N, C-alpha and C positions, 0 to 999 in steps of 0.2 A: 525504611521509608525513602523512596527515591523517585525521580521523574523518569519518564521513558527516554528522555534525551540521553540519560546516562547509559542506556543499553547500547546505543550507537557509539558513544564515547568509548565504552569498554571494548567493543568489537574492533574499533579502529586502532585503539592503543595496543590491544592484544595481538592483532595480526593485520596490519595495515594493507598488505599486498594481496590478501585473500580475495577472490572474486565473491562479492556479496550478492550480485544480482545480474541476471541476463534477461533482457526484454527486447525482442526483435534484434536490431543491430546494436543496441546499447549494452555495454558490459561495464560494470562499475565495481571497483574494489571497495573494501570497507572505508578506506581513507577517502576515495573519490566520492562515495556516497555522503560521507561526513562533510566534506568540503562543499558539495553541491547543496546539502541541507543548510549549511551556514549561509551560502549565497541566497538560497530561497528564503531563509529567515529574514535577511536584509530586505528583500523585495516585499515580503509580507509586512515588515515593520514600517516601510516607507508608505504603505497604502493607508496606514492609520485605521485599518479595519479592526473589528473586535471579535471576528470569528472567521475561520477559513472553511470554504465549501468546495467540494470537488464533484463534478459531474463528468463521468467518463468510465472507460472500461478498465482502467488501472495500468498494469505493467509497472514500469519504473515510477509512474506518478504516485502510486500509493505509498511506498516507503519514503520517497522524497517528501511528500506533503505531510505525512505523519510526523516526521522528525523536524522538518522546517517549521511547521506550526508550533511544535513543542518548544523549539529553540526561540521562537518569537513570543512565546508565552501565551499562545492562543489555543482555544479548542478547535478541533478539526471534525468536519462532518462530510463523509462521502454519501452522495445522494443516489438513489436508484435511477440509473440512466434509462431504464425501460419504461418509466412512468410517462404519462402524457405531459406536455409542456405546462399545462395549468396546474397539475398536481405537483410537479417539481417546483414551480414558482411559489405554490402555497407553502411547501415545506421550508423553502429558503426564506420566505417571509416571516417565519417563526424565529429566525436567528438574528441576533443583534448585529447590525452594520457589517454584513459579511463581505469578504473578498471572495468572489466566485471564480474558480478556475475550471475550465471546461475543455474537453476534447473538441476539435474543430467541428465535428458533425452536430454538436449540441449547442453551439454558440447562438445560432438563430433562434432556438427555442427559448433562450434566456435573455435575449437582447433587450426586451422591453420592460425589464423589472426595475430599472433605475439603480441597480446595485453595481458596484465596481466589478467589471468582468474582464477576464484575461484568458486567452487561449493557452492550452497546455504547452504547446511548442514555444509560444512566446514567453511563458513563465520559465521554462527550462533555460531558454537562451538568456533571459534576464538574470537567472540564478547563476549561470556560468560566468556572466560578465560582472556580477555584483562584487563590490568590495565588502568583505565581512565587516560588520559594525565594529568600531573601536571599543564600544561599550556593549558587548553582546548581552542579551537578556540573561539575567541570572537564571539558573535552573528553576523551572516553575515550582510553585508550592506543590508538594506531593499530593495534597488533598484537593488541589484544583482539578477541574474537569479537563481531561486530555482529548477524549473522543466522545462525540454525540452521534448515536445511530438512531434512525427511525425504524420502528417496527413496520411490518408490511401493511398493517391496517386494512386487511381485506374486508372486514365486517364493520370496522369503526375507524375513526380518525387515527392515523398513525401516532404512536406514542414515542416521545423522545427518551431514549435510554442514555443516561450520562455515566460515563466511565472515567473515574479519576486516574491520575498517574499511579497512585497507590494500588488501586484495583488491578490495573494492568501489570505493573511490575511485580506485584506480589504473586499474581497468577504465573507469570513467566518464570520468575526465580524459584517458585515453589514446585514447578513441574519440569523444568529443564536445567541441566547442569551447564554452566558456562563453558564454551569451547569443547563440548563433549562429543560433537560429531567428528567422524573420520575426515581427514583432509579431502578425500574424494567424494564425500557425501553431497548429494544435490536433491532438492525437492522441486517437483513440477507443480506449479500453483495455477489452478484454473477455477478460482472462486471469485465471485464479484466483490469489488472493493467495499461495497456498502454492507457487506455481511460480516458478522463478528469473526467468522472463520478467516476472512481475508485479512483482517487487522491482526488477529493472533498469529497467523502464518508469518507475517513480517517480523513481529517481535520475537517469536519463539525460534525461528530459523536463524535470524541474525545472531541471537544470543548463544545458540548452540554452535554457531560457526558453520552452518550448512548453506551452500550456494542455493539461491532462489532463482528458479527458471520460470518465467511468466509466459502463460498462453492466455492472453486476455479474452479472446473469443474462442470457444471450444471448436475444434475441428479434429476429428479422429485421426485423419492421415497425418496432420501436423503434430498431433500429440505423440504418435508413434515415432515420427522423425526426431522430435526433440528429445525423447527418452534416450535414443541412441546417440544423437549428436552431442548432448551434454552429459552423457553417462549418468542419467538420473537414477537415484536409488530409492526414492519414495515419492508417491504421487497420491493426491486425494481425488477420488472419483466417486460419482453417484451412479446408481443403477442405470439411468438413461444413457449416461456417457459410456458405461461399461459395455452395453449392448453394441454401440457403434464402434468401439475399439475392437471388440471381439470380431466383428464383421470385417474390419480392415485386416486384422491378423490372420483370419481364415482365408482372406482373398489374395494373400501374397506370401512371399518368402520372408517373413519377419521374425527376427529373434530379438528378445529384450534382455540381454545378458546382465546388464547392470541393475535392473529393477528388482528390489528386494520386497517392497511392500506397496500395495495399491489398495485403497479402501476409503470408506467415508471418513 
């Protein structure tokens, strides 16, 4: 029984200088991610919020907010950024006293809710400048809720699915061996942050010791470039993505020597 905070603690203690994550121009080692999560936890704690919400396309924000929220002892909910403003606001309204963190393009859609609202860039800057609390939150109760995800709700009102620290860590430690990845292994992640696959990719890859390479918005040309630039060994793709990737590969002189597995 343990909290998800411990997964990052173990990764940073085991191999502090390993690259944990690449997203655009941002590269963070496990130790840097841990330090940033500590700073983020301080920012969250100072807000006196009771829940953390994220609206955006992900990248570095997803691992950062998963662990910063856990270290602040609060549940975290990534919201579907493709929803209409009204639908987003309705979901956020179901969560107690949230701190809403949003990518720049979504701030206007959320500005009228009366909730505490901060832009993603502003949050990261504050986290970098924050002094970690002298009394950091104890590791959350393993039975406490770590992540709340909303189902798509295409035919009915979206349901809130609550995942406890225990649910998540039991799944990860039961399916992945700690630091089992090769030092050169890298995973290309192109799934939305509000999907369980996005959350489990963070926890599983970090625990396995595999570099996470983010492509927040799918683009076949950029996907191929990243595979080669970051020597990606595994990638998650769905059939619609695969069609576009194949078109790019057929249209140019592309080789993907590092890629071992690509699939759903």
